[in-house]
PAFIDREN-767172 format. One record per atom (N, C-alpha, C): x, y, z; residue in one letter. Coordinates in pm, whole numbers, plus 50000, padded with zeros to 5 digits. Example, Ala and Ser with C-alpha at 12.3 -4.5 7.8 and 13.67 -1.06 7.14 Angstrom:
2
513194943150780A
512304955050780A
513204967050780A
512854977550708S
513674989450714S
512905000350787S
***
This chain:
515
979407989037735M
979897993737606M
981407992437600M
981967988537486P
983427986637475P
984167999837480P
985387999337529G
986258011137538G
987108012337413G
988248019337423P
988778025137546P
988148038537585P
987408044837494K
986788057637523K
985268056237515K
984568065037583E
983108064737578E
982628070137444E
981418066437407A
980858070837279A
980678085837277A
980908091837164S
980788106337150S
979428109837091S
978758119337154T
977478125137109T
976538114537050T
976208115736921D
975198107236861D
975698093236826D
976998090236841S
977468076736813S
976918066436911S
976358071337021M
975648062537115M
974528054837044M
973958060536940N
972838054236870N
973198040736808N
974468038636775H
974888025836719H
974678014536821H
974828017836947Y
974638007837053Y
973168006837095Y
972448017737082L
971048017837122L
970128010737022L
970518010436894K
969628005336791K
969177990936817K
970077981336840P
969597967636865P
968747966536992P
969047974737091L
968227974737213L
966817979637183L
966717990337105V
965387995837071V
964617986136982V
965327979036893D
964667968936810D
963967958536896D
964667954037001E
964067944037091E
962947949937175E
963117962637217L
962067969137296L
960777970637214L
960917973637086L
959737974536999L
959027961136990L
959807950636979E
959227937236972E
958547933537104E
959207936937215M
958657933637346M
957407941737378M
957307953937325Y
956127962237351Y
954887955937286Y
955067950237167I
953957943337099I
953617930537175I
954647923637220G
954437911537298G
955137899537236G
955747891137323V
956437879037280V
955797867137348V
955437856837271E
954787845037327E
955827835837389E
955547831937513M
956447822937586M
955607812437657M
956277802937721T
955587792937803T
956067794037945T
955137791938041D
955527792738181D
955987779038230D
956207777638362S
956737765338418S
955797753638401S
954497756038374Q
953527745438354Q
953157744038206Q
954027749238118N
953877748137974N
952617754837921N
952147764937993R
951027772837943R
951567784537862R
950907787637752K
951347798637666K
950927812037727K
951897821037737I
951617834437787I
952287844637696I
951797856837698V
952377867737619V
953037877437715V
954327879737696V
955097888737781V
955357901737707V
955067912937773R
955307926237714R
956247934037805R
956987943137746A
957927951337824A
957997965237763A
958307974937849A
958457988737804A
959607995037883A
960278004737823L
961368011837888L
960788022237985L
961108020838110M
960518029338214M
961178042938222M
962518043038229C
963218055838240C
964688053938205C
965378064938188V
966828065038169V
967438071738290V
968268064638363A
968908069938483A
970418068838469A
971078080238456C
972538080738440C
973028093738502C
974358095438502D
974868108638534D
974578118038417D
974848130938432I
974438140738331I
975008137738192I
976328135538175P
976858133238039P
976248121037972P
976118109938044A
975568097837984A
974088099537952A
973348106038042A
971908107938019A
971648116237895A
972438126837879R
972248135637762R
972558128437631R
973618120337631K
973958113037508K
972928102337477K
972438095537580T
971498084637558T
970148089637507T
969668100537566S
968328105437532S
968318116337425S
969478120137374G
969528129537263G
969468144137303G
970188147937410F
970268161937451F
971718166437450F
971918179437442T
973278184837448T
973748185237592T
975068186437612G
975658185437745G
975458197737831G
976018197137952H
975808207938049H
976578220538016H
977458220137917M
978168232137874M
977458238937759M
976318233737717S
975548239637609S
974718251337662S
974358260537574T
973478271537616T
972078266137648T
971748254437596C
970508247537635C
970908235937726C
971348239337846A
971988229537933A
971028221338017A
969738223738003C
968758216238081C
967848208437986C
967648195638015H
966788187437930H
965348187537978H
965068194638088K
963718195438141K
962978208038101K
963708219038086C
963048231838054C
963768238737938C
963208249837893Q
963708256737774Q
964618268537807Q
965138269237927R
966008280437963R
967238281037875R
967578292937834Q
968798295337758Q
969818301837852Q
970978295737866F
971998300637958F
973058308537882F
973308320537926T
974298329137861T
975618328237938T
976678333237877T
977978333237944T
978118345338034T
978878343638141I
979148354738233I
980158363938166I
979948376938181K
980808386838115K
982268384838151K
983118385838048K
984568384938061K
985038370938106K
984168361038091T
984548347238120T
983968338038015T
984358325638020S
983788315437932S
982758306638005S
982488310038132K
981568302138212K
980118305638181K
979278295238183L
977858297538166L
977248302638297L
976248311238283D
975568316838399D
974338308238430D
974448299938533Y
973338291138573Y
972478297338682Y
972708310038714S
971968316338821S
970518319138778S
969708322938877G
968298325638850G
967448313638884G
966668314938990F
965928303339041F
964448306239059F
963898314138966K
962448316638967K
961778305238890K
961558294438959Y
961078281938898Y
959738283938827Y
958898292538883S
957558294438825S
957628300638685S
958748306638650N
958898312938518N
959518303438414N
959968291838459W
960608282538367W
959558275538281W
959828274538151V
958898268138056V
959378253938031V
958508244338057R
958868230238041R
958998226437894R
959938217637864R
959978211337733R
958818201337723R
958398198437602T
957328188537581T
957848177537489T
957178166137496K
957558154737412K
957398158137264K
956298164837228T
956048168037087T
957108177537033T
957378188037110M
958378197737066M
959758191437056M
960088183237152N
961398176937152N
961568167537033N
960498160236996L
960558151236881L
960738159136752L
960058170336740E
960218178736619E
961648183536605E
962238187936715H
963638192636711H
964598181436679H
964328169236731A
965198157836704A
965128153636558A
963928153736499V
963768150236358V
964448160636270V
964318173336305S
964988183836228S
966498181936230S
967018178336346W
968468175936357W
968878164036270W
968078153136272A
968418141136194A
968358143836044A
967458152836002N
967288155835860N
968198167035810N
969008172635899A
969918183435857A
970898178435752A
971248187135659L
972068183135544L
973548182335577L
974018189535679N
975448189735711N
975668192335860N
976898191235902N
977228193036044N
977048207436090N
977258216935999T
977078231036037T
975638233736075T
974708228135997E
973288229936026E
972918223036157E
973488211536179R
973198204236304R
973728212036426R
974898217736414T
975468225636524T
974568237536557T
974038243936453R
973128255336475R
971858250836546R
971298239336505L
970078234236569L
970348230036714L
971518224336739E
971868220736878E
971918233036967E
972478243736914K
972588255936993K
971228262137020K
970338261036922E
968988266936938E
968098258637029E
968158245337012N
967178236637076N
967738227237182N
969058224937179G
969668215737274G
969238201237253G
968938197437129T
968398184137103T
969108177636986T
969358164636998R
969848156436888R
968898144536869R
969078137236763W
968268125136744W
968798114036830W
967888106636893S
968218094536968S
967348083236919S
967908071236919E
967128059336879E
965918057236968E
965958062737089L
964818061237181L
963568068237129L
963718077637035H
962538084136977H
961698074336896H
962268062936858R
961508052936784R
960478045936873R
960628047137004L
959648041737098L
958528052037114L
957378049437055S
956318059537051S
955838063637190S
955938054637287Y
955448057637421Y
956478065137506Y
957718065437463F
958798070737545F
958918085837530F
958948092837644D
959098107437647D
960488110437705D
961468113737620P
962838116037670P
962908127437772P
962028137337761V
962058148637855V
961668143837995V
960588136938002R
960048132838131R
960698120138185R
961088111038094F
961588098038137F
963088097838160F
963788108638126T
965218109638159T
965328116438294T
965578108438397V
965518113638534V
966828120438572V
966758128338677I
967948134438735I
968378125538850I
969558119938841D
970008110638944D
970358118339072D
969638115839183P
969918123139308P
971308120539364P
971848108739342M
973188105639396M
974218114939338M
974228116439203H
975178125539139H
974788140139163H
973498142839160N
973028156639168N
973248162739307N
972858155439411L
972908161039546L
974268158739612L
974748146239610Y
975898142539693Y
977238143839620Y
977338137539502L
978588139139427L
978638152639356L
977508159539353G
977448172839290G
977598183939392G
976498188439450T
976508200239535T
977258198139666T
977048186739734A
977718184439862A
979238184939844A
979738178839739K
981158178939712K
981648192739670K
980858199739591R
981228213139543R
981308223039661R
980458221539759M
980458230839871M
981778230239948M
982378218539961I
983658217440029I
984708225539955I
984698224939822Q
985658232539742Q
985458247539763Q
984218251739768I
983928265939786I
984358270539925I
984078262640028W
984458266540164W
985968266840181W
986678258540105R
988118259240107R
988618272140044R
988008275839932E
988388288139864E
988118300239952E
987078299440035C
986758310340127C
987548309240257C
988398298940269N
989208296440388N
988378293540512N
987148288940494Y
986368284440609Y
986878270940658Y
987318262640565I
987878249440597I
989348249440560I
990198245340653N
991628244540627N
992198232240697N
993478229840681E
994098217640736E
993958217040889E
993988228440954K
993938228641100K
992558224441151K
991498230841098N
990188227341152N
989628214241096N
990268208840990Q
989858195640943Q
990128184941047Q
991228186341122L
991528176641228L
990498177541340L
990108189741376T
989068191541478T
987758185941431T
987428188341305M
986178183041249M
986168167841253M
987318161541224Q
987398147141226Q
987198141641366Q
987788148341467E
987608144041606E
986138144641646E
985428155041605L
984008156041635L
983228145041563L
983598142541436A
982898132341358A
983058118641418A
984238115741474N
984488102441531N
983638099841655N
983088110141715G
982248108541831G
980768106841799G
980418107141671I
979018105941629I
978648091341609I
977528087241665V
977008073841644V
976208073941514V
976638066141416V
976028066141284V
974968055241275V
973758058341231P
972708048341220P
973108037141123P
972508025541142C
972758014341053C
972348018040910C
973168014240814G
972858017140674G
973568029340620G
974228037040709Y
974968048740666Y
976468046140682Y
977248051340588A
978698049340592A
979328058040700A
980308052540769R
981078060340866R
982258067040797R
982598078840843I
983748086240788I
984788086840899I
985738077740896T
986658076141008T
987908085140998T
988338088540878K
989558096640867K
989598105640744K
988598104640657K
988678111840531K
988468126840545K
987778131040650I
987648145440674I
989008151340704I
989768144740791A
991118149340825A
992048149240705A
991788140240611D
992608139440489D
992128148840380D
991248158140415G
990788167940316G
989658162840229G
988838153940284F
987698148040211F
988158140940084F
989318134640091S
989888128039974S
989258114439949S
989038111639823F
988528098539778F
987228094439848F
986378104139871M
985078101239933M
984158094939829M
983488084239869K
982518077739783K
981138083839803K
980218080139714A
978888086339716A
978168084039848A
978238071739902D
977538069140028D
978178076640145D
979478079540136E
980138087640238E
979738102240228E
979548107140106W
979058120940089W
977638122040143W
976848111440125K
975478111640179K
975518112440331K
976368104140393S
976488104640540S
977008118140587S
977968123340516W
978498136540551W
977408147140549W
976598146440447C
975568156640427C
974478155940534C
973878144240553V
972668143440636V
972958140240781V
974148135540816I
974458131740954I
975568140341014I
976738140440951Y
977908146741010Y
977888162141003Y
977608167340884S
977868181640859S
977148191340953S
975858189440987P
975198199241073P
975908201141207P
976478190441261F
977168191141389F
978608195541372F
979298190041274V
980728192541256V
980998206941210V
980108212541129L
980318225941073L
979818237041160L
979288233741278K
978628243741362K
979548255341397K
980808252441427H
981748263041466H
982798265541358H
982508260941238V
983438262841126V
982938273441029V
981658272940996L
981078282440900L
980498294640971L
980488306040905P
979738317540957P
978248314040967P
977538320741055A
976158317241086A
975258317140960A
975388327140874K
974518327840757K
974838316940656K
976138313340647N
976518302540555N
976038289040609N
976158286940739L
975668274540799L
974158273340785L
973468284540808E
971998284340796E
971568280540655E
972288285740556N
971948282340418N
972238267640390N
973348262540442W
973688248440420W
972648239240483W
972128242740599I
971128234640667I
969868233440581I
969548243740502L
968418242640409L
968618230940313L
969828229740262F
970158218740170F
970078205340242F
970608204740364V
970598192440443V
969158188040469V
968318197440509D
966908194140538D
966198189040413D
966488195140298A
965888190540174A
966348176140141A
967628173340162C
968158159740136C
967498149540228C
967308153340353R
966678144040449R
965248140940407R
964548150740357L
963188148440310L
963178139440188L
964068142240093L
964078134939968L
964568120639983L
965418118140083T
965968104640099T
965138095940192T
963968100540231K
963088092140314K
962598080140231K
962368068740300P
961858056940227P
960508059240163P
959688067840222S
958398071540162S
958258086740174S
957528092440080I
957398106940078I
956038110540018I
955428121040069N
954128125340017N
954288138539941N
953218143039879D
953258155039796D
953698167339875D
953208168239998K
953558179940081K
955058180140109K
955638168640136E
957078168040165E
957908170840039E
957408166539923I
958098169639797I
958128184839777I
956998191239798D
956928205739782D
957818212839885D
957868207640006E
958708213740110E
960188212540072E
960588200740024A
961978198939981A
962298208139864A
961378209539771H
961588218539657H
961768232939705H
960948237339798S
961038251139849S
962368253539919S
962838243639997K
964108245240067K
965278245639966K
965218237239862L
966268237639760L
966258250939684L
965078255939655Q
964968268739586Q
965558280039670Q
965228280139801L
965768290439890L
967268288739906L
967748276339915F
969188273839925F
969928279339804F
969428276439685C
970088280839562C
970058296239550C
968958302139588T
968848316739581T
969838323539676T
969908318639801R
970828324239897R
972288320939862R
972498309139803F
973848305439759F
974358315639657F
973508319439564Q
973888329339463Q
974278342539527Q
973558346539633T
973878359039703T
975188357839779T
975418346339845L
976588344639928L
977878342839849L
977818335439740Y
979038331439671Y
979168336939528Y
978108343039476G
978198349139344G
977698340139232G
977358346239118K
976828338939005K
977798328638950K
979078332038950S
980058323038889S
980208309838963S
979768309339088A
979868297039168A
978678287639147A
977618292639087V
976418284439067V
976698273738961V
976288261538989T
976568250038901T
975308245338830T
975448237638722P
974268232038656P
973488222738748P
974178216038842N
973468207338937N
972458215339019N
972778227739051M
971878235939132M
970618239539054M
970758241938926H
969568243938844H
968708231238843H
969368219638830L
968628206938824L
967988203338958L
968478209239069H
967838206639199H
966338209639192H
965968220039120L
964568224239119L
963718215639027L
964348206638952H
963588196838871H
963478183238939H
964148181639055L
964128168839124L
962708165039167L
961948174939214G
960578172239257G
959728166239147G
959958170539022E
959218165138910E
959498150138895E
960778146238912C
961148132038900C
960508123839010C
960458129239132V
959858122039244V
958358120439221V
957708130839171H
956278129839141H
956028118939035H
956948117638940D
956748107938830D
957098093638872D
958198091938949F
958738078538971F
958748074339117F
958238082539207G
958178078639348G
959438082339423G
959638076739545P
960828079839625P
962098077639547P
963118085439578I
964338084939496I
965038071539503I
964708063139602Y
965278049639605Y
964888041839481Y
963808045839415A
963338038539298A
964228040939176A
964958051939174F
965688055039051F
967098060539072F
967528062739197W
968908067839210W
969888056439185W
971158060039164L
972148050639110L
973048044339214L
972698045139342F
973538038939444F
973688024039417F
972568017139395S
972638002639375S
973407999039250S
973238006939145F
973948004139019F
975448006639035F
975798017639102E
977208021239115E
977968011139198E
977278003539285R
977987993739367R
978567982339283R
978057980639162Y
978607970439074Y
979947975039015Y
980207988039013N
981457993038956N
982637989139045N
983587981938990G
984767978139065G
984547966139155G
983327961239168G
983097949939256G
982107940039198G
982077939039067F
981087930839001F
981237916139040F
982497911339042E
982717897139069E
982257893639212E
982667901839310S
982277898839447S
980777900039467S
980167909639398T
978707911139409T
977997898939354T
978457894139239M
977857882239179M
978047869939268M
979217868839331M
979457857439419M
978547857939542M
978347869739599K
977437870939712K
976017867039671K
975627871639555R
974287868139506R
974157853039484R
975217847039431F
975227832639408F
975037824939541F
975707829539646L
975587822839775L
974187824639834L
973597836439812E
972237838539860E
971267828639794E
971437827039662I
970557817639590I
970807803439637I
972077800239665T
972437786739707T
971717783039837T
971587792639929Y
970997789840059Y
969487792240064Y
968887795039952I
967457798339954I
966617786039996I
967137774239971G
966397762240012G
966177761640162G
967147766340240S
966987766240385S
965867775640427S
965767786840361F
964717796440394F
963337790740363F
963217784540246I
961927778640208I
961547767540306I
962517759340343Q
962227748140431Q
961787752740569Q
962157765040610S
961767769940741S
960267771640754S
959547771840640F
958087773440643F
957357760140633F
958097749140653V
957497736040631V
956327733340725V
956327739440844N
955247737240940N
954117747440925N
954247756740830H
953257767440817H
952617767940680H
953167760340583L
952607760240448L
952337745740409L
951327743440324P
951087729740276P
952267724640195P
952437711540191Q
953607705740125Q
953677709339976Q
952507710339910F
952547713539767F
953137727539745F
952887736739840A
953457750239827A
954967749939848A
955427741939947I
956867740539969I
957547734539845I
956927724139788D
957487717839669D
957527727539552D
956477735739539F
956427745439429F
957537755739444F
957767760839566L
958807770739588L
960187764739561L
960397752439602H
961667745939572H
961857744339421H
960767741139353R
960877738639210R
961227751339132R
960527762339164I
960767774739087I
962097781139125I
962597778139246S
963897783739286S
965057774339259S
964707762139214N
965727752039184N
966637749739306N
966017749139422S
966797748739546S
966797735039615S
966087725239561Q
965997712439629Q
967347705539637Q
968147706239530D
969457699839530D
970377706439631D
970337719939633Q
971197726939728Q
970817723639871Q
969517722539896L
969047719540032L
969537705840076L
969467696039986A
969917682540019A
971407682340047A
972157690739975A
973607691239997A
973957697840129A
973157707940167L
973437715240290L
973007707440413L
971877700240403H
971337692740515H
971067678240470H
972107669940454P
971907656640399P
971137647240492P
971197649540622S
970567639940713S
969297645040775S
969177658240797S
968017663340870S
967797677840835S
966537681940841T
966207696140823T
965747702340952T
966037695741066A
965567700641195A
966267713441236A
967467715941180S
968227727641222S
968017739641130S
966947739641050T
966687750940962T
966097762641040T
966317774340989F
965867786541056F
964337787541056F
963777791041170S
962337792941184S
962047807541214S
961437814341120L
961157828641138L
960157830841252L
959147822241262S
958137824041367S
958747822441507S
959657812441522D
960317810641651D
961207822641684D
961907827341583F
962797838841604F
962007851041652F
960867853641590V
960047864941631V
959497862841771V
959107850541803E
958557847441936E
959597850242044E
960837846042023Y
961877848242123Y
962187863042140Y
962097870642031S
962407885042040S
961287892742108S
960037888042094L
958897895142153L
958627890742296L
959027878642330N
958727873042463N
960017868542529N
960697877842602P
961997874242660P
961897863442766P
960707861242826R
960567850942929R
960437837042867R
960187836742736H
960097824042665H
961537819042644H
961937808942717S
963337804742718S
963667796942591S
964687801442517A
965177794142402A
965987782142448A
966047771842365L
966787759742402L
968287761342388L
968697771142307G
970117773142292G
970677767642163G
969857761442079C
970377755941954C
969517760241837C
968937772341846E
968097777241737E
968977783341629E
968827778841505P
969687783841397P
969257797641349P
970177804341282L
969927817041217L
970007815141066L
969467824540988P
969517822940842P
970957822040792P
971237813940693P
972607812940641P
973137826240590P
972267835240546S
972727848140494S
973357856840601S
973187852940729V
973797860640839V
975307860540829V
975867849440787F
977307847540796F
978007853340675F
979037861440697P
979757867340583P
980587856840509P
980987860240391I
981767850840310I
983157848740371I
983747859540418K
985117859040468K
985137861740618K
985777852840695L
985907854640838L
987137863240866L
987047871540969D
988147880641001D
989257873741079D
988877864841173Q
989887858941260Q
989327846641328Q
990147836541348R
989777824641423R
990647824041549R
990017823441666I
990757823141790I
990127812741883I
990797809841992T
990307800642093T
990117808242224T
988977806342288M
988677813142414M
989627807942523M
990097817142608C
990987813042715C
990227804442817C
990957796242891K
990347786442980K
989477793043086K
989947804043144G
989177810643249G
987847815943201G
987857822443084H
986617827743027H
985667816342989H
986257805442936Y
985417794442895Y
984707787943015Y
985407786143123E
984797779943241E
983657788843294E
983867801943293C
982797811043336C
981587810243244C
981857809343116L
980767808643019L
979967795743035L
980677784743051L
980007771843070L
979167771843196L
979697777443304E
978957778143429E
977737787043415E
977877798043338F
976737806843314F
975597799443245F
975927791543145Y
974887784243073Y
974197774043163Y
974967767143238R
974377757043325R
973477763443430R
973867775343478H
973047782343576H
971817788343511H
971997794343391A
970887800943323A
969787791143284A
970187778943245Y
969187769143201Y
968817759143311Y
969447760743429G
969097752243541G
969407737643519G
970447734743442S
970747720843412S
972237719243387S
972807708843446H
974207705443420H
974317694543314H
973167689743268D
973177678843170D
972987683743027D
972377695843013L
972037700742878L
973287704942802L
974177712442868F
975387717342802F
976607710342861F
977407704642774D
978587697542821D
979847705242782D
980947701542846H
982247707242813H
982637702642672H
983297711442596Y
983607708042457Y
984487695642445Y
985307693042549S
986217681442541S
985507668242565S
984287668742620N
983547656542651N
982317654542564N
982157662842461C
980917662742386C
980817650342296C
979577646342270E
979297635642176E
978677641842050E
978547634241946S
978127639441816S
976717645141819S
975867640141908N
974467644541909N
974147653242029N
975147658342097Q
974917665942219Q
975257680642197Q
974447689542263I
974727703942257I
975847707042353I
976837714242309F
977937717742396F
978357732342369F
979057737842465V
979557751542452V
980987750542399V
981177755842280N
982467754642212N
983407765742257N
984697763042254N
985687773242288N
986327779542166N
985887775442048R
986427781041923R
985587792841879R
986237803741847I
985547816241812I
985967820641673I
984997824541593E
985267830541463E
984817845041469E
985757854141467K
985427868341479K
984987874041344K
984017882941351M
983507889741231M
983287904241264M
983527912941167K
983337927241190K
981857930641203K
981027923741126R
979587926941129R
978807914941084R
977537914441124I
976637904141076I
975357911041029I
974677904640934S
973427910140879S
972317900340914S
971307905140986L
970227896541034L
968877902540997L
968177896240901L
966847900440860L
966777915340827L
967717919840748G
967707933740702G
968387943440794G
968797939240914Q
969497947941008Q
970947943641019Q
971837953241024E
973247950341034E
973757953741174E
974487944241235Y
975027946141368Y
976547945541362Y
977177954641432S
978637955141431S
979107960541564S
980407961641578S
980947967441700S
980447981641713S
979807984641824G
979207997741843G
977687997441830G
977127986041786S
975667985141776S
975047984341914S
973797988941922Y
973087988542050Y
972167976442054Y
972017970642173F
971057959942192F
970477961242331F
969397953942357R
968717954742486R
968947941742561R
969577942742677A
969847931042762A
968877931242879A
968517919442927Y
967577918243040Y
968327913043163Y
968067918943279Y
968697915143404Y
967627912343509Y
967907902743594L
967037900543710L
967427910343819L
966417916943876E
966697926143985E
966997918344113E
967347925644218N
967797919244342N
966757909644401N
965487912644378N
964457903844434N
964207891444350N
964917890444237N
964807878644149N
963407876444093N
962607887144092K
961247885944043K
961017893743915K
961677904943900Y
961387913943788Y
962577914243692Y
962237914043566V
963257915043461V
963287929443412V
964447935643416T
964577949843378T
965457950843254T
964997958043151P
965827959643031P
966817971143047P
968027969342995F
969027979742989F
969587980042847F
969877991942798F
970497993042666F
972007991942683F
972637983642601Q
974067981442609Q
974677983342471Q
975997984542467V
976717985742341V
977537973242320V
977457967342201I
978267955642167I
979707960142150I
980597954442232L
982017957642219L
982697948342121L
982387935342133V
982937925242042V
981797916142002V
981747912341876C
980657903641829C
981247891941754C
981817881941824P
982387870341754P
981367859241738P
981677849641651L
980817837941629L
981697825541650L
981187816041727L
981917803741746L
981787794941622L
982727785841605Q
982697777241488Q
981437768841483Q
980877765941599T
979637758341600T
978437767541586T
978677779341526R
977617789141506R
977007793741638R
977867796641733V
977407801841862V
977607816841861V
976537824341885Y
976657838741893Y
977147842342031Y
978257849242038N
978897852342164N
979077867342172N
978217874242244I
978247888842254I
978877892642388I
979987899542385K
980637903842507K
980257918542534K
979747921442650Y
979377935042683Y
979777938342826Y
979837950942857Q
980317955342987Q
979267963643056Q
979047961443186S
978057968843262S
978517970043405S
978527982143456N
978897984743595N
980237978543632N
981167978843539G
982507973843568G
982677958843555G
981597951243525F
981687936743513F
981607932843366F
982317922443332L
982357917443195L
981457905143185L
980537905143086F
979607894143070F
979777887942932F
979437875042922Y
979307868542794Y
977877863542781Y
977307865542666R
975957860142642R
975947853742504R
975437841742495E
975487834442369E
974137828142336E
973977824742209I
972897815942162I
973577804142095I
973507792642156C
974277781142108C
973577773641995C
974377767341914Y
973907759041805Y
974317744541828Y
973687735941752E
974167722141753E
975527721541687E
976397712641729P
977697711441663P
977517706041522P
978417709241429P
978277704441290P
978467689241282P
***
């Protein structure tokens, strides 16, 4: 939507109208032709509205969180706290809350639209918390049920962030213990997929992003706050953490939804006792409606706004990464050439428009394309010796390299000798200075990268891997878990992992053919 300011209240409808016009047409069905020129009818429907609270209320025709009807899910009327202008969001007897219905909400929206003047509309907004939205024209759409509560804003940018402010006001957290908390946090090994918090705790939790608040909540805080909060306050916070861990699971069942709901209800009730009514926020009321959204739309990964928010401020780079992924899709398709009939390979190339890109990437041969079956075989059977020139998917390599360096002569000689000994051949791997165009060689050029992404897993400095060693009798292979200290890539796409064990420094690589 154009700026410089966001749309106010019902003026959002001017932007929604053309969208709803198309949705009405798509619901009936639009005739199209597929890739084989067969006529098909395509239909579409609006699944849900997922936004932060202000945007969701404007889009679906509800009043904001400062209204006496501050919830779009139930009919609770919120009064002001005595001698203040703050609304009282306390009270968490969920079983007593009366749900809004689609029929009732539509009646209130039509009444608002038919009001003769703004004074009448203001009165209706105060009574019902409803305005007219163009989405009401979609007969199948239920604004009450289909307007979801975004867990990212509700849990992490909402309550998790608010709790830090409250603990500061109570002097539980101050500049002195923030430094201690940061030292403890730096010693925590963070699982792949979670953001690390390297210095922001010490800086007073400044400029924390949503994924950092998530990491703080479910990973860091239970350990870091152990000697910071009083026991009863920490116990109450752990209820919230446990509920977040349940809700953020990739899959969740009805029992776990109910358990998360119960923990959030107990957290909110005890929060009210510990910090008072005036500290209760509208997000805490909405916590108890989260379970309804999960029942309707599945795990919160299906509708939370993490993926959408990543486009903010990084749209160009995101589009470029996506463009590169599409560009290299031909290599992935070609890796199945020995496992799928040729007509299937041709069909996949045709629908992905990847044949041209594949020819450009591999003009002379497709022998160096990534093979998923071989990759799995090598990972499952460590005794199955790889040749040393097996390629990895192009998506492994980041767009920007961190540093280009040359291996020192001493390290290179040790590495070359290791390869010749490991493969039992002095002819297979040659010195880089003597290599020919068609020969596998160990390169001395290194391209350093902070992290690599391989088949959905991200590896970086600090990642764990399993290395195999021959025992003294040279008969048994024993696995040991090691930590990657440096993870560089050679220019010839050689994976060079340096690790340390028992005081000795090792290099281990998977070599590629030279370009």
